[in-house]
C-alpha atoms as a printed R data frame, in Angstrom:
    type eleno elety resid chain resno       x       y       z
1   ATOM     1    CA   MET     A     1 141.394  87.082 101.631
2   ATOM     2    CA   LYS     A     2 143.600  88.481 104.388
3   ATOM     3    CA   GLU     A     3 141.110  91.272 105.137
4   ATOM     4    CA   ARG     A     4 138.262  88.759 105.248
5   ATOM     5    CA   LYS     A     5 140.115  86.428 107.666
6   ATOM     6    CA   ILE     A     6 140.826  89.338 110.011
7   ATOM     7    CA   PHE     A     7 137.216  90.472 109.791
8   ATOM     8    CA   LEU     A     8 135.895  86.964 110.457
9   ATOM     9    CA   PHE     A     9 138.093  86.687 113.550
10  ATOM    10    CA   VAL     A    10 136.793  90.011 114.901
11  ATOM    11    CA   ILE     A    11 133.170  89.035 114.224
12  ATOM    12    CA   VAL     A    12 133.525  85.635 115.911
13  ATOM    13    CA   PHE     A    13 135.144  87.257 118.958
14  ATOM    14    CA   LEU     A    14 132.408  89.889 119.250
15  ATOM    15    CA   LEU     A    15 129.641  87.318 118.873
16  ATOM    16    CA   ALA     A    16 131.169  85.024 121.471
17  ATOM    17    CA   PHE     A    17 131.565  87.903 123.918
18  ATOM    18    CA   GLN     A    18 128.044  89.141 123.310
19  ATOM    19    CA   ALA     A    19 126.527  85.664 123.707
20  ATOM    20    CA   TYR     A    20 128.398  85.195 126.991
21  ATOM    21    CA   GLU     A    21 127.287  88.599 128.264
22  ATOM    22    CA   ALA     A    22 123.668  87.976 127.277
23  ATOM    23    CA   PHE     A    23 123.732  84.551 128.929
24  ATOM    24    CA   SER     A    24 125.217  86.036 132.082
25  ATOM    25    CA   GLN     A    25 122.453  88.637 132.209
26  ATOM    26    CA   GLN     A    26 119.904  85.876 131.773
27  ATOM    27    CA   ARG     A    27 121.292  83.921 134.727
28  ATOM    28    CA   PHE     A    28 122.028  86.835 137.012
29  ATOM    29    CA   PRO     A    29 119.569  89.681 136.395
30  ATOM    30    CA   LYS     A    30 120.492  93.049 137.812
31  ATOM    31    CA   PRO     A    31 118.748  93.963 141.078
32  ATOM    32    CA   GLU     A    32 116.144  96.684 140.892
33  ATOM    33    CA   PHE     A    33 116.064  99.503 143.418
34  ATOM    34    CA   GLU     A    34 113.161 101.893 143.801
35  ATOM    35    CA   THR     A    35 114.457 105.458 143.977
36  ATOM    36    CA   GLY     A    36 111.269 107.412 143.362
37  ATOM    37    CA   TYR     A    37 112.967 109.323 140.556
38  ATOM    38    CA   SER     A    38 111.080 109.639 137.263
39  ATOM    39    CA   GLN     A    39 112.902 110.446 134.053
40  ATOM    40    CA   PRO     A    40 111.537 113.721 132.587
41  ATOM    41    CA   SER     A    41 110.315 113.625 128.998
42  ATOM    42    CA   PRO     A    42 112.440 115.827 126.701
43  ATOM    43    CA   THR     A    43 110.466 118.498 124.886
44  ATOM    44    CA   THR     A    44 112.922 119.150 122.054
45  ATOM    45    CA   PRO     A    45 115.617 116.949 120.498
46  ATOM    46    CA   GLU     A    46 119.223 117.835 121.012
47  ATOM    47    CA   PRO     A    47 120.725 119.823 118.091
48  ATOM    48    CA   ARG     A    48 123.587 117.334 117.745
49  ATOM    49    CA   ALA     A    49 121.116 114.470 117.195
50  ATOM    50    CA   VAL     A    50 119.454 116.349 114.317
51  ATOM    51    CA   ALA     A    51 122.853 117.154 112.819
52  ATOM    52    CA   LEU     A    52 123.785 113.477 113.017
53  ATOM    53    CA   GLU     A    53 120.649 112.552 111.074
54  ATOM    54    CA   TYR     A    54 121.600 114.953 108.268
55  ATOM    55    CA   ILE     A    55 125.128 113.538 108.278
56  ATOM    56    CA   ASP     A    56 123.685 110.022 108.064
57  ATOM    57    CA   VAL     A    57 121.657 110.936 104.979
58  ATOM    58    CA   VAL     A    58 124.709 112.471 103.297
59  ATOM    59    CA   ILE     A    59 126.814 109.397 104.117
60  ATOM    60    CA   LEU     A    60 124.056 107.109 102.784
61  ATOM    61    CA   VAL     A    61 123.979 109.008  99.467
62  ATOM    62    CA   VAL     A    62 127.789 108.926  99.224
63  ATOM    63    CA   ILE     A    63 127.881 105.164  99.919
64  ATOM    64    CA   LEU     A    64 125.154 104.458  97.363
65  ATOM    65    CA   SER     A    65 126.942 106.611  94.790
66  ATOM    66    CA   LEU     A    66 130.255 104.847  95.416
67  ATOM    67    CA   SER     A    67 128.553 101.455  95.217
68  ATOM    68    CA   ALA     A    68 126.976 102.323  91.879
69  ATOM    69    CA   TRP     A    69 130.299 103.715  90.590
70  ATOM    70    CA   PHE     A    70 132.298 100.656  91.664
71  ATOM    71    CA   ALA     A    71 129.676  98.220  90.333
72  ATOM    72    CA   ILE     A    72 128.878  99.814  86.978
73  ATOM    73    CA   LYS     A    73 131.740 102.129  86.019
74  ATOM    74    CA   LYS     A    74 134.870 100.770  87.730
75  ATOM    75    CA   ARG     A    75 133.649  97.143  87.906
76  ATOM    76    CA   SER     A    76 135.577  96.666  91.140
77  ATOM    77    CA   ARG     A    77 134.585  93.983  93.631
78  ATOM    78    CA   ARG     A    78 137.377  95.173  95.938
79  ATOM    79    CA   GLY     A    79 135.925  98.687  96.016
80  ATOM    80    CA   ILE     A    80 132.454  97.361  96.866
81  ATOM    81    CA   LEU     A    81 133.982  95.182  99.594
82  ATOM    82    CA   TRP     A    82 135.726  98.090 101.332
83  ATOM    83    CA   VAL     A    83 132.607 100.258 101.161
84  ATOM    84    CA   SER     A    84 130.574  97.471 102.774
85  ATOM    85    CA   ILE     A    85 133.150  97.180 105.582
86  ATOM    86    CA   PHE     A    86 132.796 100.918 106.235
87  ATOM    87    CA   THR     A    87 129.003 100.538 106.242
88  ATOM    88    CA   LEU     A    88 129.180  97.718 108.772
89  ATOM    89    CA   ILE     A    89 131.404  99.776 111.070
90  ATOM    90    CA   TYR     A    90 129.486 103.067 110.733
91  ATOM    91    CA   PHE     A    91 125.797 102.200 110.206
92  ATOM    92    CA   GLY     A    92 126.130  98.875 112.016
93  ATOM    93    CA   PHE     A    93 128.273  99.160 115.138
94  ATOM    94    CA   TYR     A    94 128.645 102.958 115.470
95  ATOM    95    CA   ARG     A    95 125.082 104.032 114.595
96  ATOM    96    CA   GLU     A    96 123.769 100.753 116.045
97  ATOM    97    CA   GLY     A    97 121.576  99.877 113.054
98  ATOM    98    CA   CYS     A    98 119.558 103.107 113.188
99  ATOM    99    CA   ILE     A    99 118.338 104.897 111.071
100 ATOM   100    CA   CYS     A   100 117.487 101.825 108.993
101 ATOM   101    CA   PRO     A   101 115.708 101.847 105.609
102 ATOM   102    CA   ILE     A   102 114.414  98.355 106.379
103 ATOM   103    CA   GLY     A   103 112.607  99.466 109.531
104 ATOM   104    CA   SER     A   104 111.498 102.765 107.970
105 ATOM   105    CA   VAL     A   105 108.789 100.830 106.110
106 ATOM   106    CA   GLN     A   106 106.853 100.779 109.378
107 ATOM   107    CA   ASN     A   107 107.263 104.518 110.019
108 ATOM   108    CA   VAL     A   108 105.924 105.289 106.560
109 ATOM   109    CA   ALA     A   109 102.962 102.930 107.047
110 ATOM   110    CA   LEU     A   110 102.063 104.409 110.443
111 ATOM   111    CA   SER     A   111 102.269 107.977 109.119
112 ATOM   112    CA   LEU     A   112  99.894 107.106 106.266
113 ATOM   113    CA   PHE     A   113  97.235 105.568 108.521
114 ATOM   114    CA   ASP     A   114  97.613 107.628 111.706
115 ATOM   115    CA   SER     A   115  97.212 111.392 111.289
116 ATOM   116    CA   SER     A   116  98.630 111.999 114.784
117 ATOM   117    CA   TYR     A   117 101.978 110.450 113.832
118 ATOM   118    CA   ALA     A   118 104.422 112.740 112.025
119 ATOM   119    CA   ILE     A   119 107.229 110.943 110.240
120 ATOM   120    CA   SER     A   120 110.698 112.470 110.391
121 ATOM   121    CA   LEU     A   121 112.033 113.876 107.136
122 ATOM   122    CA   MET     A   122 115.255 111.927 107.675
123 ATOM   123    CA   VAL     A   123 113.392 108.632 108.104
124 ATOM   124    CA   LEU     A   124 111.443 109.324 104.911
125 ATOM   125    CA   ALA     A   125 114.724 110.064 103.130
126 ATOM   126    CA   PHE     A   126 116.217 106.752 104.308
127 ATOM   127    CA   PHE     A   127 113.136 104.964 102.995
128 ATOM   128    CA   LEU     A   128 113.058 106.621  99.566
129 ATOM   129    CA   ILE     A   129 116.711 107.166  98.591
130 ATOM   130    CA   PRO     A   130 117.710 103.460  98.242
131 ATOM   131    CA   LEU     A   131 114.526 102.808  96.234
132 ATOM   132    CA   ILE     A   132 115.315 105.713  93.897
133 ATOM   133    CA   PHE     A   133 118.893 104.484  93.403
134 ATOM   134    CA   SER     A   134 117.605 100.979  92.654
135 ATOM   135    CA   LEU     A   135 115.433 102.332  89.838
136 ATOM   136    CA   PHE     A   136 118.572 103.535  88.072
137 ATOM   137    CA   PHE     A   137 121.434 101.296  89.253
138 ATOM   138    CA   GLY     A   138 119.900  98.150  90.748
139 ATOM   139    CA   ARG     A   139 120.229  96.968  94.336
140 ATOM   140    CA   VAL     A   140 123.397  98.902  95.171
141 ATOM   141    CA   PHE     A   141 121.924  99.460  98.651
142 ATOM   142    CA   CYS     A   142 122.135  95.705  99.234
143 ATOM   143    CA   ALA     A   143 125.633  95.624  97.717
144 ATOM   144    CA   SER     A   144 127.363  97.721 100.365
145 ATOM   145    CA   ALA     A   145 125.042 100.293 101.997
146 ATOM   146    CA   CYS     A   146 123.043  97.962 104.243
147 ATOM   147    CA   PRO     A   147 124.758  96.847 107.480
148 ATOM   148    CA   LEU     A   148 122.504  93.779 107.706
149 ATOM   149    CA   GLY     A   149 123.563  92.736 104.219
150 ATOM   150    CA   ALA     A   150 127.213  93.632 104.818
151 ATOM   151    CA   ILE     A   151 127.617  91.459 107.904
152 ATOM   152    CA   GLN     A   152 126.151  88.484 106.004
153 ATOM   153    CA   ASP     A   153 128.044  89.140 102.770
154 ATOM   154    CA   LEU     A   154 131.421  89.306 104.472
155 ATOM   155    CA   ILE     A   155 131.135  85.878 106.095
156 ATOM   156    CA   VAL     A   156 130.106  83.822 103.061
157 ATOM   157    CA   LEU     A   157 132.507  80.888 103.267
158 ATOM   158    CA   LYS     A   158 131.348  77.947 101.175
159 ATOM   159    CA   PRO     A   159 127.970  78.775  99.623
160 ATOM   160    CA   ILE     A   160 125.774  75.970  98.401
161 ATOM   161    CA   PRO     A   161 123.178  76.446  95.635
162 ATOM   162    CA   VAL     A   162 119.506  76.444  96.585
163 ATOM   163    CA   ALA     A   163 117.126  74.511  94.316
164 ATOM   164    CA   PRO     A   164 115.119  76.839  92.030
165 ATOM   165    CA   TRP     A   165 111.739  75.565  93.263
166 ATOM   166    CA   LEU     A   166 112.800  76.172  96.876
167 ATOM   167    CA   ARG     A   167 114.109  79.660  96.059
168 ATOM   168    CA   ARG     A   168 110.821  80.593  94.423
169 ATOM   169    CA   THR     A   169 108.818  79.249  97.363
170 ATOM   170    CA   LEU     A   170 110.931  80.932 100.043
171 ATOM   171    CA   GLY     A   171 111.007  84.101  97.944
172 ATOM   172    CA   ILE     A   172 107.336  84.671  98.780
173 ATOM   173    CA   ILE     A   173 108.086  85.025 102.512
174 ATOM   174    CA   PRO     A   174 109.590  88.566 102.304
175 ATOM   175    CA   PHE     A   175 106.381  89.823 100.672
176 ATOM   176    CA   ILE     A   176 104.265  88.215 103.420
177 ATOM   177    CA   TYR     A   177 106.558  89.717 106.052
178 ATOM   178    CA   LEU     A   178 106.288  93.108 104.331
179 ATOM   179    CA   GLY     A   179 102.481  92.933 104.381
180 ATOM   180    CA   LEU     A   180 102.383  91.875 108.049
181 ATOM   181    CA   SER     A   181 104.778  94.630 109.104
182 ATOM   182    CA   ILE     A   182 102.637  97.247 107.348
183 ATOM   183    CA   LEU     A   183  99.440  95.876 108.934
184 ATOM   184    CA   PHE     A   184 100.900  95.848 112.461
185 ATOM   185    CA   ALA     A   185 102.386  99.320 112.017
186 ATOM   186    CA   ALA     A   186  99.225 100.804 110.462
187 ATOM   187    CA   THR     A   187  97.111  99.541 113.387
188 ATOM   188    CA   GLY     A   188  99.579 100.914 115.933
189 ATOM   189    CA   THR     A   189 100.301  97.404 117.187
190 ATOM   190    CA   ASP     A   190 104.041  96.940 116.875
191 ATOM   191    CA   PHE     A   191 107.124  97.516 114.721
192 ATOM   192    CA   ILE     A   192 107.868  93.832 114.170
193 ATOM   193    CA   ILE     A   193 110.769  94.411 111.749
194 ATOM   194    CA   CYS     A   194 112.734  96.241 114.433
195 ATOM   195    CA   ARG     A   195 111.623  93.971 117.257
196 ATOM   196    CA   TYR     A   196 112.771  90.823 115.444
197 ATOM   197    CA   ASP     A   197 115.826  92.208 113.655
198 ATOM   198    CA   PRO     A   198 118.358  89.386 114.118
199 ATOM   199    CA   PHE     A   199 121.423  91.633 113.943
200 ATOM   200    CA   VAL     A   200 120.497  94.806 115.826
201 ATOM   201    CA   GLY     A   201 121.289  93.115 119.163
202 ATOM   202    CA   ILE     A   202 124.773  92.323 117.849
203 ATOM   203    CA   PHE     A   203 125.264  95.888 116.620
204 ATOM   204    CA   ARG     A   204 124.132  97.405 119.933
205 ATOM   205    CA   MET     A   205 125.839  94.818 122.132
206 ATOM   206    CA   ASP     A   206 122.797  94.683 124.409
207 ATOM   207    CA   GLY     A   207 120.352  92.288 122.758
208 ATOM   208    CA   SER     A   208 118.321  89.747 124.692
209 ATOM   209    CA   PHE     A   209 119.715  86.234 124.889
210 ATOM   210    CA   HIS     A   210 117.249  84.707 122.394
211 ATOM   211    CA   MET     A   211 117.810  87.517 119.846
212 ATOM   212    CA   ILE     A   212 121.578  87.116 120.090
213 ATOM   213    CA   ILE     A   213 121.155  83.389 119.478
214 ATOM   214    CA   LEU     A   214 118.909  84.192 116.484
215 ATOM   215    CA   GLY     A   215 121.523  86.546 115.043
216 ATOM   216    CA   ILE     A   216 124.326  84.024 115.526
217 ATOM   217    CA   SER     A   217 122.150  81.344 113.921
218 ATOM   218    CA   PHE     A   218 121.618  83.507 110.839
219 ATOM   219    CA   LEU     A   219 125.360  84.148 110.594
220 ATOM   220    CA   LEU     A   220 126.223  80.465 110.958
221 ATOM   221    CA   MET     A   221 123.636  79.627 108.314
222 ATOM   222    CA   GLY     A   222 125.079  82.392 106.146
223 ATOM   223    CA   LEU     A   223 128.424  80.605 105.975
224 ATOM   224    CA   PHE     A   224 126.812  78.090 103.623
225 ATOM   225    CA   VAL     A   225 123.465  79.575 102.510
226 ATOM   226    CA   ALA     A   226 124.576  83.037 101.446
227 ATOM   227    CA   ARG     A   227 122.612  85.981 102.864
228 ATOM   228    CA   PRO     A   228 119.670  83.993 104.273
229 ATOM   229    CA   TYR     A   229 117.971  87.030 105.836
230 ATOM   230    CA   CYS     A   230 118.326  89.157 102.676
231 ATOM   231    CA   ARG     A   231 117.069  86.445 100.341
232 ATOM   232    CA   PHE     A   232 114.280  84.827 102.311
233 ATOM   233    CA   LEU     A   233 113.057  87.320 104.922
234 ATOM   234    CA   CYS     A   234 113.965  90.984 104.338
235 ATOM   235    CA   PRO     A   235 110.753  92.996 103.688
236 ATOM   236    CA   TYR     A   236 112.604  96.010 102.278
237 ATOM   237    CA   GLY     A   237 114.363  93.635  99.901
238 ATOM   238    CA   ALA     A   238 110.927  92.742  98.517
239 ATOM   239    CA   LEU     A   239 110.416  96.394  97.562
240 ATOM   240    CA   LEU     A   240 113.929  96.667  96.126
241 ATOM   241    CA   LYS     A   241 113.334  93.532  94.054
242 ATOM   242    CA   ILE     A   242 110.418  95.267  92.347
243 ATOM   243    CA   THR     A   243 112.114  98.630  91.744
244 ATOM   244    CA   SER     A   244 115.433  97.090  90.700
245 ATOM   245    CA   SER     A   245 113.677  95.084  87.977
246 ATOM   246    CA   PHE     A   246 113.202  98.392  86.120
247 ATOM   247    CA   SER     A   247 116.785  99.618  86.567
248 ATOM   248    CA   LYS     A   248 118.371 101.069  83.445
249 ATOM   249    CA   LYS     A   249 122.083 100.934  84.294
250 ATOM   250    CA   HIS     A   250 122.496  97.647  86.088
251 ATOM   251    CA   LEU     A   251 125.664  95.736  86.918
252 ATOM   252    CA   SER     A   252 126.695  93.455  84.048
253 ATOM   253    CA   ILE     A   253 128.841  90.340  84.261
254 ATOM   254    CA   THR     A   254 130.863  91.094  81.151
255 ATOM   255    CA   PRO     A   255 132.057  94.558  80.057
256 ATOM   256    CA   SER     A   256 131.652  93.623  76.402
257 ATOM   257    CA   LYS     A   257 130.115  90.829  74.350
258 ATOM   258    CA   CYS     A   258 129.711  87.523  76.185
259 ATOM   259    CA   ILE     A   259 131.924  84.760  74.748
260 ATOM   260    CA   GLN     A   260 129.952  81.927  76.426
261 ATOM   261    CA   CYS     A   261 132.985  80.714  78.398
262 ATOM   262    CA   LYS     A   262 130.670  79.685  81.289
263 ATOM   263    CA   LEU     A   263 133.246  80.739  83.907
264 ATOM   264    CA   CYS     A   264 130.659  82.913  85.660
265 ATOM   265    CA   ALA     A   265 127.899  80.267  85.596
266 ATOM   266    CA   ASN     A   266 128.373  79.263  89.253
267 ATOM   267    CA   SER     A   267 130.091  82.422  90.488
268 ATOM   268    CA   CYS     A   268 127.074  83.941  92.253
269 ATOM   269    CA   PRO     A   269 126.553  82.634  95.802
270 ATOM   270    CA   PHE     A   270 122.993  84.032  95.701
271 ATOM   271    CA   ASP     A   271 121.910  82.115  92.571
272 ATOM   272    CA   ALA     A   272 121.103  85.395  90.853
273 ATOM   273    CA   ILE     A   273 122.566  84.626  87.387
274 ATOM   274    CA   ASP     A   274 120.197  83.577  84.614
275 ATOM   275    CA   ALA     A   275 121.758  81.182  82.104
276 ATOM   276    CA   PRO     A   276 121.202  81.412  78.328
277 ATOM   277    CA   THR     A   277 118.121  79.618  77.090
278 ATOM   278    CA   ASP     A   278 118.497  76.658  74.770
279 ATOM   279    CA   PRO     A   279 116.420  77.223  71.593
280 ATOM   280    CA   LYS     A   280 115.998  73.454  71.252
281 ATOM   281    CA   LEU     A   281 114.316  73.231  74.658
282 ATOM   282    CA   ARG     A   282 111.817  76.001  74.035
283 ATOM   283    CA   PRO     A   283 108.473  74.973  75.598
284 ATOM   284    CA   ASN     A   284 105.370  74.344  73.556
285 ATOM   285    CA   THR     A   285 103.933  77.775  72.759
286 ATOM   286    CA   SER     A   286 100.269  76.783  72.655
287 ATOM   287    CA   SER     A   287 100.570  74.914  75.977
288 ATOM   288    CA   ASN     A   288 102.251  77.894  77.595
289 ATOM   289    CA   ILE     A   289  99.555  80.234  76.342
290 ATOM   290    CA   ARG     A   290  96.841  78.039  77.839
291 ATOM   291    CA   LYS     A   291  98.650  77.896  81.171
292 ATOM   292    CA   PHE     A   292  99.182  81.646  81.102
293 ATOM   293    CA   ILE     A   293  95.457  82.260  80.562
294 ATOM   294    CA   VAL     A   294  94.494  79.841  83.353
295 ATOM   295    CA   TYR     A   295  96.969  81.321  85.852
296 ATOM   296    CA   ALA     A   296  95.982  84.871  84.918
297 ATOM   297    CA   ALA     A   297  92.321  83.989  85.459
298 ATOM   298    CA   LEU     A   298  93.197  82.497  88.855
299 ATOM   299    CA   ILE     A   299  94.772  85.717  90.151
300 ATOM   300    CA   PRO     A   300  91.468  87.502  91.012
301 ATOM   301    CA   LEU     A   301  90.274  84.335  92.763
302 ATOM   302    CA   LEU     A   302  93.522  84.064  94.748
303 ATOM   303    CA   ILE     A   303  93.233  87.729  95.739
304 ATOM   304    CA   PHE     A   304  89.667  87.209  97.000
305 ATOM   305    CA   LEU     A   305  90.433  83.943  98.815
306 ATOM   306    CA   GLY     A   306  93.545  85.448 100.415
307 ATOM   307    CA   GLY     A   307  91.664  88.543 101.544
308 ATOM   308    CA   TYR     A   308  88.778  86.492 102.938
309 ATOM   309    CA   ALA     A   309  91.080  84.071 104.786
310 ATOM   310    CA   VAL     A   310  93.211  86.751 106.462
311 ATOM   311    CA   SER     A   311  90.262  89.021 107.242
312 ATOM   312    CA   SER     A   312  88.426  86.089 108.831
313 ATOM   313    CA   SER     A   313  91.451  85.591 111.076
314 ATOM   314    CA   HIS     A   314  91.419  89.199 112.275
315 ATOM   315    CA   ARG     A   315  90.544  88.253 115.866
316 ATOM   316    CA   ILE     A   316  93.599  86.017 116.132
317 ATOM   317    CA   LEU     A   317  95.906  88.543 114.440
318 ATOM   318    CA   SER     A   318  94.615  91.443 116.532
319 ATOM   319    CA   LYS     A   319  95.612  89.709 119.776
320 ATOM   320    CA   VAL     A   320  99.169  90.761 119.009
321 ATOM   321    CA   ASN     A   321  97.998  94.278 119.918
322 ATOM   322    CA   PRO     A   322  98.548  94.780 123.676
323 ATOM   323    CA   ASP     A   323  95.199  96.549 124.200
324 ATOM   324    CA   VAL     A   324  93.237  93.821 122.448
325 ATOM   325    CA   TYR     A   325  95.115  91.130 124.319
326 ATOM   326    CA   LEU     A   326  94.526  92.837 127.675
327 ATOM   327    CA   ALA     A   327  90.808  93.396 126.993
328 ATOM   328    CA   ASP     A   328  90.342  89.768 125.973
329 ATOM   329    CA   LEU     A   329  92.253  88.594 129.052
330 ATOM   330    CA   LEU     A   330  90.167  90.670 131.471
331 ATOM   331    CA   VAL     A   331  86.841  89.795 129.849
332 ATOM   332    CA   SER     A   332  87.620  86.068 129.758
333 ATOM   333    CA   ASN     A   333  89.064  85.988 133.292
334 ATOM   334    CA   PRO     A   334  87.158  88.365 135.625
335 ATOM   335    CA   GLU     A   335  89.138  87.099 138.616
336 ATOM   336    CA   LEU     A   336  92.284  88.678 137.172
337 ATOM   337    CA   ARG     A   337  90.895  92.216 137.477
338 ATOM   338    CA   THR     A   338  92.201  92.430 141.025
339 ATOM   339    CA   SER     A   339  95.449  90.631 140.303
340 ATOM   340    CA   THR     A   340  98.698  92.230 141.430
341 ATOM   341    CA   ASP     A   341 100.906  89.640 139.739
342 ATOM   342    CA   ASN     A   342 100.447  90.986 136.199
343 ATOM   343    CA   LEU     A   343 102.138  94.331 135.619
344 ATOM   344    CA   ASP     A   344  99.994  95.166 132.566
345 ATOM   345    CA   ILE     A   345  96.755  94.585 134.488
346 ATOM   346    CA   GLU     A   346  98.022  96.539 137.473
347 ATOM   347    CA   THR     A   347  99.043  99.445 135.241
348 ATOM   348    CA   PHE     A   348  95.667  99.478 133.510
349 ATOM   349    CA   MET     A   349  93.727  99.437 136.802
350 ATOM   350    CA   ALA     A   350  95.847 102.333 138.068
351 ATOM   351    CA   SER     A   351  95.198 104.365 134.899
352 ATOM   352    CA   GLY     A   352  91.586 105.126 135.849
353 ATOM   353    CA   LYS     A   353  90.235 103.831 132.539
354 ATOM   354    CA   SER     A   354  87.165 101.613 132.732
355 ATOM   355    CA   LEU     A   355  87.018  98.109 131.297
356 ATOM   356    CA   ASP     A   356  84.212  99.175 128.951
357 ATOM   357    CA   GLU     A   357  86.458 101.860 127.446
358 ATOM   358    CA   LEU     A   358  89.239  99.324 126.955
359 ATOM   359    CA   VAL     A   359  86.833  96.889 125.279
360 ATOM   360    CA   GLU     A   360  85.573  99.618 122.912
361 ATOM   361    CA   GLU     A   361  89.126 100.562 121.971
362 ATOM   362    CA   ALA     A   362  89.877  96.886 121.366
363 ATOM   363    CA   LYS     A   363  86.859  96.598 119.047
364 ATOM   364    CA   VAL     A   364  88.093  99.563 116.999
365 ATOM   365    CA   ILE     A   365  91.507  97.946 116.639
366 ATOM   366    CA   GLN     A   366  89.947  94.600 115.715
367 ATOM   367    CA   ASN     A   367  87.910  96.333 113.011
368 ATOM   368    CA   LYS     A   368  91.119  97.838 111.614
369 ATOM   369    CA   PHE     A   369  92.600  94.346 111.452
370 ATOM   370    CA   LYS     A   370  89.459  93.076 109.738
371 ATOM   371    CA   ILE     A   371  89.682  95.732 107.028
372 ATOM   372    CA   GLY     A   372  93.465  95.520 106.789
373 ATOM   373    CA   GLY     A   373  93.194  91.738 106.548
374 ATOM   374    CA   TRP     A   374  91.440  92.096 103.207
375 ATOM   375    CA   TYR     A   375  94.326  94.164 101.865
376 ATOM   376    CA   LEU     A   376  97.002  91.910 103.342
377 ATOM   377    CA   GLY     A   377  95.351  88.695 102.149
378 ATOM   378    CA   GLY     A   378  94.668  90.176  98.727
379 ATOM   379    CA   PHE     A   379  98.310  91.230  98.459
380 ATOM   380    CA   ILE     A   380  99.500  87.737  99.412
381 ATOM   381    CA   GLY     A   381  97.108  86.209  96.871
382 ATOM   382    CA   LEU     A   382  98.455  88.570  94.201
383 ATOM   383    CA   VAL     A   383 102.056  87.564  95.018
384 ATOM   384    CA   PHE     A   384 101.148  83.859  94.773
385 ATOM   385    CA   GLY     A   385  99.348  84.447  91.484
386 ATOM   386    CA   LEU     A   386 102.178  86.424  89.904
387 ATOM   387    CA   THR     A   387 104.708  83.820  91.085
388 ATOM   388    CA   LEU     A   388 102.700  81.114  89.321
389 ATOM   389    CA   LEU     A   389 102.293  83.256  86.224
390 ATOM   390    CA   ASN     A   390 106.021  83.908  86.085
391 ATOM   391    CA   GLN     A   391 106.708  80.178  85.730
392 ATOM   392    CA   VAL     A   392 105.070  80.009  82.295
393 ATOM   393    CA   VAL     A   393 106.556  83.206  80.868
394 ATOM   394    CA   TYR     A   394 109.306  82.309  78.422
395 ATOM   395    CA   ARG     A   395 112.240  84.737  78.251
396 ATOM   396    CA   ARG     A   396 114.866  84.171  75.630
397 ATOM   397    CA   ARG     A   397 118.441  84.863  76.787
398 ATOM   398    CA   GLU     A   398 121.586  84.534  74.700
399 ATOM   399    CA   ASP     A   399 124.089  85.431  77.447
400 ATOM   400    CA   TYR     A   400 124.673  84.853  81.144
401 ATOM   401    CA   LEU     A   401 122.861  87.771  82.756
402 ATOM   402    CA   PRO     A   402 122.318  88.890  86.352
403 ATOM   403    CA   ASN     A   403 118.674  88.726  87.382
404 ATOM   404    CA   LYS     A   404 117.870  92.390  88.034
405 ATOM   405    CA   GLY     A   405 115.420  91.610  90.821
406 ATOM   406    CA   ASP     A   406 117.594  89.113  92.703
407 ATOM   407    CA   CYS     A   407 121.095  90.500  92.008
408 ATOM   408    CA   TYR     A   408 122.702  92.305  94.980
409 ATOM   409    CA   SER     A   409 125.284  94.056  92.772
410 ATOM   410    CA   CYS     A   410 128.084  92.604  94.920
411 ATOM   411    CA   GLY     A   411 130.386  92.330  91.886
412 ATOM   412    CA   ARG     A   412 131.688  88.806  92.543
413 ATOM   413    CA   CYS     A   413 130.704  87.568  89.081
414 ATOM   414    CA   MET     A   414 132.712  90.292  87.302
415 ATOM   415    CA   ASP     A   415 136.027  88.844  88.476
416 ATOM   416    CA   TYR     A   416 135.227  85.546  86.721
417 ATOM   417    CA   CYS     A   417 134.803  87.164  83.307
418 ATOM   418    CA   PRO     A   418 137.977  87.012  81.142
419 ATOM   419    CA   VAL     A   419 136.693  89.607  78.649
420 ATOM   420    CA   ASP     A   420 138.557  92.942  78.706
421 ATOM   421    CA   LYS     A   421 136.847  96.279  78.309
């Protein structure tokens, strides 16, 4: 508790300082002076930067290994806590949130759909290694290797439970966010995960005012609703939820046979513990079978309807792309073609590219959104369908067990178990 109080004081001080600095910059922007100097583009990366990337990968593997060892072998919440503090300091404030497995989803998507984009081997490693670990040991990346998770986990003060129906509903959002981030990255539009990361501005101490406020809001919410970003928004967490469900050696609440003492029942601030099922309350089998058949039959329809709905909205979605937005603006408002008030328009006019070329490029991008919309909408429909189907699947449990998909392997529940090894 002493370490946590000290950490909370440091975090509050840093956030207050950063919010003040961001607000000051908002009120008094720095003057701009035209020097005529243009920054040359580097042709090769500095050797030290490449070495740092290799060091980062090694440190990531070491942290994941320690997390798995503390969670499964040593069963030590204290060990996991200290590793997460190191992660927050190193990957958070020192490395400023980069390289990040969460944002690497976009790099992988862009490399798959754009042959001119070559993904770094280190970025690919950061994307794959936590997923591989989760297949064997659960979400140990979330436990103490993710700086975004660490900063939220360390400030949990008085967590309140979230109603199951609300958790299931909000749990769909990370999958939608994942699909949108892949679509925007694949079309070369934007890396929205990085742009709207609520904590990267805090880590780098240079975020815009509204992003700092967003980060502080998530942290304040996290005092009572534990890990709100991880549970209800993180797109990489959606992938980890799937892979972790197949983990073989997952964290367990009790080191031996459960004695049904119920001490761990409310120990998880993330509502990730499944209680034993009551044989007397087992649902009607024939009714469940009928519901299962109906929901399973609905899945193809939901996939089609989702794909059709999102694809039909491709013109609206594609306006997020700067080229599409600019082409639409210039076509709809011819008088703006000579405007000197809009920097984007002025830059385009100075580029020597014709409006017809811009419109053709915009049409190509819109077509990508139209095709990608079918995949995104179909994916969202599949997630909705499987969520419905999961409600009628009966799973018999005799002990209190961590839900492999939702459990962050933080180890809090282990300290509540009175059973010795």
